[in-house]
TIFI-862154 format. One record per residue: residue number from 1; z, y, x of N, C-alpha, C in turn. Coordinates in nm, 3 decimals. Layout:
N
{k=NUM&n.zz=Z&n.yy=Y&n.xx=X&ca.zz=Z&ca.yy=Y&ca.xx=X&c.zz=Z&c.yy=Y&c.xx=X}
...
This chain:
65
{k=1&n.zz=-1.930&n.yy=0.111&n.xx=-2.407&ca.zz=-1.863&ca.yy=0.017&ca.xx=-2.493&c.zz=-1.821&c.yy=-0.100&c.xx=-2.406}
{k=2&n.zz=-1.696&n.yy=-0.143&n.xx=-2.418&ca.zz=-1.645&ca.yy=-0.254&ca.xx=-2.340&c.zz=-1.707&c.yy=-0.386&c.xx=-2.382}
{k=3&n.zz=-1.716&n.yy=-0.412&n.xx=-2.511&ca.zz=-1.775&ca.yy=-0.534&ca.xx=-2.564&c.zz=-1.861&c.yy=-0.497&c.xx=-2.683}
{k=4&n.zz=-1.958&n.yy=-0.581&n.xx=-2.718&ca.zz=-2.042&ca.yy=-0.549&ca.xx=-2.833&c.zz=-1.961&c.yy=-0.542&c.xx=-2.962}
{k=5&n.zz=-2.006&n.yy=-0.460&n.xx=-3.055&ca.zz=-1.947&ca.yy=-0.455&ca.xx=-3.188&c.zz=-2.003&c.yy=-0.574&c.xx=-3.265}
{k=6&n.zz=-1.914&n.yy=-0.655&n.xx=-3.323&ca.zz=-1.957&ca.yy=-0.777&ca.xx=-3.389&c.zz=-1.901&c.yy=-0.789&c.xx=-3.530}
{k=7&n.zz=-1.966&n.yy=-0.871&n.xx=-3.609&ca.zz=-1.918&ca.yy=-0.908&ca.xx=-3.742&c.zz=-1.944&c.yy=-1.057&c.xx=-3.756}
{k=8&n.zz=-1.840&n.yy=-1.133&n.xx=-3.784&ca.zz=-1.850&ca.yy=-1.279&ca.xx=-3.792&c.zz=-1.911&c.yy=-1.338&c.xx=-3.664}
{k=9&n.zz=-1.883&n.yy=-1.277&n.xx=-3.551&ca.zz=-1.928&ca.yy=-1.328&ca.xx=-3.422&c.zz=-2.068&c.yy=-1.287&c.xx=-3.382}
{k=10&n.zz=-2.141&n.yy=-1.217&n.xx=-3.468&ca.zz=-2.277&ca.yy=-1.173&ca.xx=-3.437&c.zz=-2.277&c.yy=-1.027&c.xx=-3.396}
{k=11&n.zz=-2.347&n.yy=-0.997&n.xx=-3.286&ca.zz=-2.356&ca.yy=-0.859&ca.xx=-3.239&c.zz=-2.435&c.yy=-0.775&c.xx=-3.339}
{k=12&n.zz=-2.381&n.yy=-0.657&n.xx=-3.373&ca.zz=-2.446&ca.yy=-0.568&ca.xx=-3.469&c.zz=-2.538&c.yy=-0.469&c.xx=-3.399}
{k=13&n.zz=-2.652&n.yy=-0.443&n.xx=-3.460&ca.zz=-2.749&ca.yy=-0.344&ca.xx=-3.414&c.zz=-2.789&c.yy=-0.257&c.xx=-3.532}
{k=14&n.zz=-2.847&n.yy=-0.141&n.xx=-3.504&ca.zz=-2.894&ca.yy=-0.052&ca.xx=-3.609&c.zz=-2.995&c.yy=-0.127&c.xx=-3.696}
{k=15&n.zz=-2.978&n.yy=-0.115&n.xx=-3.828&ca.zz=-3.066&ca.yy=-0.182&ca.xx=-3.923&c.zz=-3.016&c.yy=-0.317&c.xx=-3.969}
{k=16&n.zz=-2.914&n.yy=-0.372&n.xx=-3.902&ca.zz=-2.858&ca.yy=-0.500&ca.xx=-3.943&c.zz=-2.782&c.yy=-0.484&c.xx=-4.074}
{k=17&n.zz=-2.780&n.yy=-0.591&n.xx=-4.153&ca.zz=-2.701&ca.yy=-0.590&ca.xx=-4.275&c.zz=-2.555&c.yy=-0.616&c.xx=-4.239}
{k=18&n.zz=-2.467&n.yy=-0.533&n.xx=-4.290&ca.zz=-2.324&ca.yy=-0.546&ca.xx=-4.264&c.zz=-2.250&c.yy=-0.497&c.xx=-4.387}
{k=19&n.zz=-2.192&n.yy=-0.587&n.xx=-4.462&ca.zz=-2.118&ca.yy=-0.549&ca.xx=-4.582&c.zz=-2.013&c.yy=-0.445&c.xx=-4.544}
{k=20&n.zz=-2.005&n.yy=-0.336&n.xx=-4.619&ca.zz=-1.914&ca.yy=-0.226&ca.xx=-4.585&c.zz=-1.769&c.yy=-0.268&c.xx=-4.596}
{k=21&n.zz=-1.738&n.yy=-0.384&n.xx=-4.657&ca.zz=-1.600&ca.yy=-0.432&ca.xx=-4.667&c.zz=-1.565&c.yy=-0.535&c.xx=-4.560}
{k=22&n.zz=-1.663&n.yy=-0.580&n.xx=-4.482&ca.zz=-1.635&ca.yy=-0.671&ca.xx=-4.371&c.zz=-1.585&c.yy=-0.588&c.xx=-4.254}
{k=23&n.zz=-1.476&n.yy=-0.629&n.xx=-4.192&ca.zz=-1.419&ca.yy=-0.551&ca.xx=-4.083&c.zz=-1.482&c.yy=-0.596&c.xx=-3.951}
{k=24&n.zz=-1.559&n.yy=-0.508&n.xx=-3.886&ca.zz=-1.619&ca.yy=-0.542&ca.xx=-3.757&c.zz=-1.513&c.yy=-0.544&c.xx=-3.646}
{k=25&n.zz=-1.547&n.yy=-0.610&n.xx=-3.537&ca.zz=-1.457&ca.yy=-0.623&ca.xx=-3.422&c.zz=-1.522&c.yy=-0.557&c.xx=-3.301}
{k=26&n.zz=-1.442&n.yy=-0.485&n.xx=-3.224&ca.zz=-1.488&ca.yy=-0.424&ca.xx=-3.099&c.zz=-1.372&c.yy=-0.430&c.xx=-2.999}
{k=27&n.zz=-1.399&n.yy=-0.461&n.xx=-2.875&ca.zz=-1.296&ca.yy=-0.471&ca.xx=-2.771&c.zz=-1.187&c.yy=-0.570&c.xx=-2.809}
{k=28&n.zz=-1.223&n.yy=-0.671&n.xx=-2.887&ca.zz=-1.130&ca.yy=-0.776&ca.xx=-2.923&c.zz=-1.039&c.yy=-0.747&c.xx=-3.040}
{k=29&n.zz=-1.053&n.yy=-0.630&n.xx=-3.103&ca.zz=-0.968&ca.yy=-0.592&ca.xx=-3.216&c.zz=-1.051&c.yy=-0.547&c.xx=-3.335}
{k=30&n.zz=-0.992&n.yy=-0.558&n.xx=-3.456&ca.zz=-1.057&ca.yy=-0.505&ca.xx=-3.576&c.zz=-1.072&c.yy=-0.354&c.xx=-3.562}
{k=31&n.zz=-1.185&n.yy=-0.302&n.xx=-3.610&ca.zz=-1.209&ca.yy=-0.159&ca.xx=-3.607&c.zz=-1.147&c.yy=-0.094&c.xx=-3.731}
{k=32&n.zz=-1.093&n.yy=0.027&n.xx=-3.717&ca.zz=-1.036&ca.yy=0.101&ca.xx=-3.829&c.zz=-1.149&c.yy=0.161&c.xx=-3.912}
{k=33&n.zz=-1.142&n.yy=0.146&n.xx=-4.044&ca.zz=-1.249&ca.yy=0.196&ca.xx=-4.129&c.zz=-1.203&c.yy=0.303&c.xx=-4.226}
{k=34&n.zz=-1.300&n.yy=0.387&n.xx=-4.263&ca.zz=-1.273&ca.yy=0.488&ca.xx=-4.366&c.zz=-1.400&c.yy=0.511&c.xx=-4.446}
{k=35&n.zz=-1.383&n.yy=0.533&n.xx=-4.577&ca.zz=-1.497&ca.yy=0.560&ca.xx=-4.664&c.zz=-1.553&c.yy=0.698&c.xx=-4.632}
{k=36&n.zz=-1.683&n.yy=0.714&n.xx=-4.655&ca.zz=-1.749&ca.yy=0.841&ca.xx=-4.630&c.zz=-1.794&c.yy=0.904&c.xx=-4.761}
{k=37&n.zz=-1.823&n.yy=1.032&n.xx=-4.757&ca.zz=-1.872&ca.yy=1.103&ca.xx=-4.875&c.zz=-2.010&c.yy=1.054&c.xx=-4.917}
{k=38&n.zz=-2.084&n.yy=0.996&n.xx=-4.824&ca.zz=-2.219&ca.yy=0.949&ca.xx=-4.855&c.zz=-2.220&c.yy=0.808&c.xx=-4.914}
{k=39&n.zz=-2.099&n.yy=0.751&n.xx=-4.939&ca.zz=-2.089&ca.yy=0.620&ca.xx=-5.004&c.zz=-2.083&c.yy=0.503&c.xx=-4.909}
{k=40&n.zz=-2.086&n.yy=0.528&n.xx=-4.782&ca.zz=-2.078&ca.yy=0.421&ca.xx=-4.683&c.zz=-1.938&c.yy=0.407&c.xx=-4.627}
{k=41&n.zz=-1.929&n.yy=0.352&n.xx=-4.509&ca.zz=-1.800&ca.yy=0.334&ca.xx=-4.443&c.zz=-1.822&c.yy=0.347&c.xx=-4.293}
{k=42&n.zz=-1.735&n.yy=0.422&n.xx=-4.227&ca.zz=-1.739&ca.yy=0.437&ca.xx=-4.082&c.zz=-1.623&c.yy=0.360&c.xx=-4.021}
{k=43&n.zz=-1.650&n.yy=0.289&n.xx=-3.912&ca.zz=-1.549&ca.yy=0.213&ca.xx=-3.841&c.zz=-1.538&c.yy=0.267&c.xx=-3.699}
{k=44&n.zz=-1.415&n.yy=0.279&n.xx=-3.648&ca.zz=-1.391&ca.yy=0.331&ca.xx=-3.514&c.zz=-1.307&c.yy=0.233&c.xx=-3.434}
{k=45&n.zz=-1.348&n.yy=0.208&n.xx=-3.310&ca.zz=-1.272&ca.yy=0.122&ca.xx=-3.219&c.zz=-1.157&c.yy=0.203&c.xx=-3.159}
{k=46&n.zz=-1.037&n.yy=0.150&n.xx=-3.166&ca.zz=-0.921&ca.yy=0.219&ca.xx=-3.111&c.zz=-0.917&c.yy=0.220&c.xx=-2.959}
{k=47&n.zz=-0.995&n.yy=0.132&n.xx=-2.895&ca.zz=-0.994&ca.yy=0.123&ca.xx=-2.749&c.zz=-1.102&c.yy=0.209&c.xx=-2.686}
{k=48&n.zz=-1.229&n.yy=0.182&n.xx=-2.720&ca.zz=-1.340&ca.yy=0.252&ca.xx=-2.654&c.zz=-1.397&c.yy=0.367&c.xx=-2.737}
{k=49&n.zz=-1.346&n.yy=0.383&n.xx=-2.859&ca.zz=-1.387&ca.yy=0.492&ca.xx=-2.950&c.zz=-1.530&c.yy=0.480&c.xx=-3.002}
{k=50&n.zz=-1.591&n.yy=0.362&n.xx=-2.993&ca.zz=-1.721&ca.yy=0.339&ca.xx=-3.053&c.zz=-1.709&c.yy=0.359&c.xx=-3.203}
{k=51&n.zz=-1.810&n.yy=0.424&n.xx=-3.264&ca.zz=-1.812&ca.yy=0.445&ca.xx=-3.409&c.zz=-1.933&c.yy=0.371&c.xx=-3.466}
{k=52&n.zz=-1.907&n.yy=0.286&n.xx=-3.565&ca.zz=-2.009&ca.yy=0.210&ca.xx=-3.634&c.zz=-2.023&c.yy=0.268&c.xx=-3.773}
{k=53&n.zz=-2.144&n.yy=0.312&n.xx=-3.810&ca.zz=-2.168&ca.yy=0.372&ca.xx=-3.941&c.zz=-2.242&c.yy=0.274&c.xx=-4.029}
{k=54&n.zz=-2.180&n.yy=0.240&n.xx=-4.143&ca.zz=-2.242&ca.yy=0.151&ca.xx=-4.241&c.zz=-2.284&c.yy=0.238&c.xx=-4.360}
{k=55&n.zz=-2.412&n.yy=0.235&n.xx=-4.393&ca.zz=-2.464&ca.yy=0.314&ca.xx=-4.504&c.zz=-2.424&c.yy=0.252&c.xx=-4.638}
{k=56&n.zz=-2.440&n.yy=0.325&n.xx=-4.745&ca.zz=-2.406&ca.yy=0.277&ca.xx=-4.879&c.zz=-2.484&c.yy=0.151&c.xx=-4.916}
{k=57&n.zz=-2.603&n.yy=0.134&n.xx=-4.858&ca.zz=-2.685&ca.yy=0.016&ca.xx=-4.887&c.zz=-2.643&c.yy=-0.106&c.xx=-4.806}
{k=58&n.zz=-2.539&n.yy=-0.094&n.xx=-4.723&ca.zz=-2.486&ca.yy=-0.206&ca.xx=-4.646&c.zz=-2.553&c.yy=-0.229&c.xx=-4.512}
{k=59&n.zz=-2.638&n.yy=-0.137&n.xx=-4.469&ca.zz=-2.705&ca.yy=-0.151&ca.xx=-4.339&c.zz=-2.635&c.yy=-0.065&c.xx=-4.235}
{k=60&n.zz=-2.635&n.yy=-0.113&n.xx=-4.109&ca.zz=-2.583&ca.yy=-0.035&ca.xx=-3.998&c.zz=-2.679&c.yy=0.082&c.xx=-3.976}
{k=61&n.zz=-2.628&n.yy=0.204&n.xx=-3.992&ca.zz=-2.716&ca.yy=0.321&ca.xx=-3.977&c.zz=-2.707&c.yy=0.383&c.xx=-3.838}
{k=62&n.zz=-2.595&n.yy=0.360&n.xx=-3.767&ca.zz=-2.582&ca.yy=0.415&ca.xx=-3.632&c.zz=-2.463&c.yy=0.350&c.xx=-3.563}
{k=63&n.zz=-2.470&n.yy=0.346&n.xx=-3.430&ca.zz=-2.359&ca.yy=0.301&ca.xx=-3.346&c.zz=-2.346&c.yy=0.404&c.xx=-3.235}
{k=64&n.zz=-2.236&n.yy=0.478&n.xx=-3.237&ca.zz=-2.214&ca.yy=0.582&ca.xx=-3.136&c.zz=-2.108&c.yy=0.534&c.xx=-3.038}
{k=65&n.zz=-2.144&n.yy=0.535&n.xx=-2.911&ca.zz=-2.046&ca.yy=0.496&ca.xx=-2.810&c.zz=-2.055&c.yy=0.587&c.xx=-2.691}
């Protein structure tokens, strides 16, 4: 990952609270999001391809880079 995945300037880690409607930033740009069948939202960085998974309960469930 080129830069940390952030929301409102704070670096996100697994277990952090992250509203599924807040758009996280990675590599200086907003991440593209899509709803999941499990009720959460997945965000993907267009530059480094990091994937941030937000569970239906609003917690970061995984960060794949």
